[in-house]
Backbone as CSV, one residue per row, in Angstrom:
resi,resn,N_x,N_y,N_z,CA_x,CA_y,CA_z,C_x,C_y,C_z
1,UNK,9.443,30.793,16.380,10.475,30.101,17.118,11.790,30.210,16.349
2,UNK,12.827,30.427,17.080,14.133,30.516,16.431,14.853,29.175,16.492
3,UNK,16.025,29.140,15.900,16.783,27.901,15.793,17.183,27.365,17.163
4,UNK,17.498,28.242,18.085,17.896,27.813,19.425,16.771,27.053,20.128
5,UNK,15.538,27.512,19.981,14.388,26.824,20.586,14.192,25.449,19.957
6,UNK,14.342,25.353,18.637,14.193,24.070,17.963,15.252,23.076,18.425
7,UNK,16.484,23.565,18.583,17.552,22.684,19.055,17.293,22.200,20.483
8,UNK,16.741,23.046,21.326,16.397,22.645,22.700,15.305,21.585,22.691
9,UNK,14.324,21.758,21.825,13.227,20.780,21.727,13.766,19.431,21.241
10,UNK,14.586,19.468,20.193,15.174,18.228,19.689,16.054,17.557,20.735
11,UNK,16.812,18.355,21.474,17.666,17.808,22.525,16.824,17.144,23.616
12,UNK,15.720,17.778,23.989,14.837,17.207,25.010,14.209,15.905,24.522
13,UNK,13.797,15.871,23.247,13.226,14.643,22.686,14.267,13.533,22.633
14,UNK,15.493,13.890,22.291,16.570,12.907,22.247,16.857,12.364,23.637
15,UNK,16.968,13.255,24.619,17.273,12.848,25.991,16.169,11.979,26.585
16,UNK,14.930,12.251,26.218,13.823,11.479,26.769,13.680,10.109,26.088
17,UNK,14.310,9.938,24.935,14.225,8.664,24.227,13.109,8.614,23.201
18,UNK,12.317,9.646,23.136,11.202,9.660,22.184,11.725,9.670,20.753
19,UNK,12.708,10.513,20.494,13.258,10.611,19.146,13.902,9.290,18.733
20,UNK,14.580,8.640,19.647,15.195,7.341,19.360,14.124,6.292,19.056
21,UNK,13.063,6.292,19.847,11.968,5.345,19.619,11.321,5.540,18.265
22,UNK,11.107,6.783,17.889,10.515,7.067,16.582,11.459,6.611,15.469
23,UNK,12.750,6.873,15.630,13.725,6.465,14.613,13.760,4.946,14.471
24,UNK,13.730,4.212,15.567,13.742,2.746,15.521,12.474,2.229,14.851
25,UNK,11.326,2.816,15.176,10.063,2.408,14.572,10.079,2.635,13.053
26,UNK,10.520,3.814,12.639,10.566,4.126,11.203,11.520,3.173,10.495
27,UNK,12.676,2.918,11.086,13.650,2.010,10.477,13.080,0.604,10.331
28,UNK,12.385,0.130,11.357,11.826,-1.224,11.284,10.743,-1.313,10.214
29,UNK,9.947,-0.278,10.070,8.909,-0.273,9.037,9.529,-0.285,7.644
30,UNK,10.600,0.469,7.468,11.285,0.475,6.178,11.878,-0.892,5.873
31,UNK,12.425,-1.534,6.903,13.018,-2.853,6.734,11.954,-3.884,6.342
32,UNK,10.798,-3.829,6.988,9.697,-4.749,6.678,9.231,-4.529,5.244
33,UNK,9.126,-3.278,4.846,8.690,-2.958,3.495,9.667,-3.499,2.465
34,UNK,10.966,-3.356,2.721,11.962,-3.877,1.790,11.882,-5.395,1.690
35,UNK,11.680,-6.061,2.826,11.598,-7.523,2.820,10.377,-7.976,2.027
36,UNK,9.251,-7.293,2.200,8.043,-7.635,1.450,8.260,-7.409,-0.042
37,UNK,8.969,-6.340,-0.396,9.253,-6.077,-1.800,10.149,-7.167,-2.395
38,UNK,11.151,-7.584,-1.634,12.042,-8.636,-2.126,11.280,-9.948,-2.309
39,UNK,10.417,-10.275,-1.371,9.629,-11.511,-1.475,8.695,-11.432,-2.678
40,UNK,8.083,-10.296,-2.865,7.211,-10.093,-4.017,7.984,-10.262,-5.321
41,UNK,9.190,-9.740,-5.367,10.014,-9.887,-6.567,10.434,-11.340,-6.777
42,UNK,10.692,-12.072,-5.693,11.015,-13.493,-5.826,9.861,-14.224,-6.510
43,UNK,8.631,-13.959,-6.079,7.478,-14.610,-6.696,7.323,-14.189,-8.158
44,UNK,7.617,-12.945,-8.442,7.551,-12.456,-9.825,8.599,-13.164,-10.688
45,UNK,9.822,-13.260,-10.172,10.875,-13.973,-10.901,10.486,-15.429,-11.123
46,UNK,9.895,-16.050,-10.113,9.484,-17.455,-10.232,8.398,-17.613,-11.289
47,UNK,7.428,-16.704,-11.306,6.375,-16.756,-12.327,6.971,-16.669,-13.730
48,UNK,7.886,-15.732,-13.911,8.518,-15.568,-15.222,9.318,-16.807,-15.617
49,UNK,10.074,-17.340,-14.672,10.920,-18.495,-14.959,10.087,-19.728,-15.301
50,UNK,8.999,-19.940,-14.570,8.135,-21.096,-14.837,7.476,-20.957,-16.206
51,UNK,7.012,-19.758,-16.514,6.402,-19.530,-17.831,7.427,-19.788,-18.933
52,UNK,8.619,-19.237,-18.770,9.668,-19.411,-19.780,10.044,-20.892,-19.920
53,UNK,10.204,-21.577,-18.805,10.580,-23.000,-18.845,9.484,-23.838,-19.501
54,UNK,8.231,-23.506,-19.249,7.145,-24.293,-19.836,6.987,-24.014,-21.328
55,UNK,7.291,-22.796,-21.764,7.138,-22.449,-23.177,8.290,-22.956,-24.038
56,UNK,9.494,-22.890,-23.508,10.660,-23.163,-24.340,11.348,-24.492,-24.038
57,UNK,10.856,-25.233,-23.064,11.438,-26.539,-22.730,10.367,-27.624,-22.761
58,UNK,9.525,-27.622,-23.766,8.406,-28.562,-23.799,8.837,-30.017,-23.946
59,UNK,9.969,-30.257,-24.566,10.397,-31.641,-24.809,11.096,-32.253,-23.600
60,UNK,11.409,-31.471,-22.584,12.166,-31.986,-21.442,11.228,-32.444,-20.328
61,UNK,11.811,-33.079,-19.324,11.028,-33.573,-18.188,10.700,-32.426,-17.238
62,UNK,9.795,-32.699,-16.312,9.424,-31.687,-15.328,10.607,-31.312,-14.435
63,UNK,11.446,-32.294,-14.126,12.619,-32.012,-13.298,13.585,-31.073,-14.015
64,UNK,13.752,-31.276,-15.319,14.627,-30.397,-16.105,14.047,-28.988,-16.192
65,UNK,12.717,-28.910,-16.325,12.070,-27.595,-16.356,12.249,-26.873,-15.022
66,UNK,12.100,-27.617,-13.917,12.267,-27.004,-12.605,13.712,-26.550,-12.413
67,UNK,14.644,-27.353,-12.869,16.055,-26.984,-12.759,16.353,-25.719,-13.567
68,UNK,15.792,-25.638,-14.769,15.968,-24.444,-15.596,15.342,-23.226,-14.922
69,UNK,14.158,-23.409,-14.338,13.491,-22.304,-13.638,14.305,-21.872,-12.417
70,UNK,14.853,-22.839,-11.680,15.699,-22.508,-10.516,16.898,-21.686,-10.955
71,UNK,17.526,-22.084,-12.054,18.683,-21.347,-12.559,18.294,-19.920,-12.953
72,UNK,17.134,-19.776,-13.628,16.692,-18.440,-14.045,16.413,-17.542,-12.842
73,UNK,15.751,-18.095,-11.835,15.452,-17.301,-10.634,16.744,-16.930,-9.915
74,UNK,17.657,-17.881,-9.800,18.939,-17.605,-9.138,19.709,-16.514,-9.867
75,UNK,19.706,-16.558,-11.194,20.382,-15.514,-11.977,19.721,-14.151,-11.766
76,UNK,18.397,-14.138,-11.729,17.690,-12.873,-11.496,18.013,-12.308,-10.121
77,UNK,18.061,-13.175,-9.126,18.406,-12.724,-7.777,19.845,-12.209,-7.716
78,UNK,20.749,-12.876,-8.414,22.139,-12.423,-8.428,22.273,-11.071,-9.116
79,UNK,21.540,-10.862,-10.202,21.582,-9.565,-10.900,21.126,-8.435,-9.986
80,UNK,20.188,-8.729,-9.097,19.673,-7.720,-8.167,20.416,-7.711,-6.835
81,UNK,21.477,-8.508,-6.744,22.300,-8.614,-5.528,21.490,-9.094,-4.323
82,UNK,20.562,-10.016,-4.594,19.737,-10.602,-3.541,19.991,-12.099,-3.407
83,UNK,21.061,-12.591,-3.979,21.310,-14.041,-4.000,21.428,-14.613,-2.594
84,UNK,21.969,-13.853,-1.661,22.148,-14.356,-0.294,20.906,-14.161,0.570
85,UNK,19.866,-13.586,0.028,18.645,-13.312,0.805,17.680,-14.490,0.850
86,UNK,17.813,-15.421,-0.086,16.866,-16.538,-0.175,17.627,-17.858,-0.252
87,UNK,17.084,-18.875,0.396,17.668,-20.207,0.335,17.136,-20.938,-0.896
88,UNK,17.780,-22.042,-1.229,17.294,-22.831,-2.365,15.910,-23.413,-2.075
89,UNK,15.636,-23.710,-0.809,14.297,-24.208,-0.447,13.231,-23.136,-0.686
90,UNK,13.542,-21.888,-0.368,12.589,-20.805,-0.600,12.362,-20.583,-2.089
91,UNK,13.441,-20.655,-2.862,13.318,-20.505,-4.320,12.492,-21.650,-4.889
92,UNK,12.762,-22.859,-4.419,12.016,-24.029,-4.876,10.530,-23.896,-4.536
93,UNK,10.237,-23.428,-3.339,8.835,-23.244,-2.933,8.153,-22.180,-3.802
94,UNK,8.867,-21.119,-4.116,8.303,-20.069,-4.976,8.008,-20.622,-6.371
95,UNK,8.886,-21.476,-6.862,8.668,-22.085,-8.179,7.477,-23.032,-8.133
96,UNK,7.365,-23.817,-7.067,6.204,-24.707,-6.923,4.902,-23.907,-6.879
97,UNK,4.918,-22.785,-6.181,3.730,-21.923,-6.139,3.406,-21.377,-7.519
98,UNK,4.443,-21.000,-8.277,4.219,-20.472,-9.628,3.652,-21.550,-10.540
99,UNK,4.142,-22.774,-10.406,3.610,-23.884,-11.213,2.151,-24.122,-10.864
100,UNK,1.845,-24.142,-9.557,0.468,-24.339,-9.118,-0.431,-23.203,-9.626
101,UNK,0.083,-21.983,-9.576,-0.667,-20.825,-10.056,-0.916,-20.935,-11.560
102,UNK,0.100,-21.346,-12.304,-0.015,-21.469,-13.751,-1.018,-22.562,-14.121
103,UNK,-1.087,-23.596,-13.305,-2.042,-24.691,-13.566,-3.434,-24.398,-13.039
104,UNK,-3.640,-23.201,-12.508,-4.970,-22.802,-12.055,-5.255,-23.052,-10.596
105,UNK,-4.254,-23.421,-9.820,-4.463,-23.719,-8.396,-4.579,-22.503,-7.517
106,UNK,-3.757,-21.491,-7.758,-3.748,-20.268,-6.950,-4.018,-19.085,-7.852
107,UNK,-4.793,-18.159,-7.340,-5.087,-16.962,-8.148,-4.529,-15.731,-7.518
């Protein structure tokens, strides 16, 4: 097949909407994958922050440790330019999950 035949095939696929449908499907899958990766990284940042807060802030209260962990997670998200992707409630929930995981609640 020569280039002219390939262009006709692509044009027919475009006109029929098949090529557009495939492009939309691929784009949505990539978007879902990125969102899952960002969420996974949020949990990773929360695990690290909770561990760090528990190791180096032993003399402080639990509220102070949570505040320190929130700050660490927020800084990590800002470094990765994801600060606007998560709310403070989502960050707080991720930290609570990390605390529960560290205490043996979630594996």
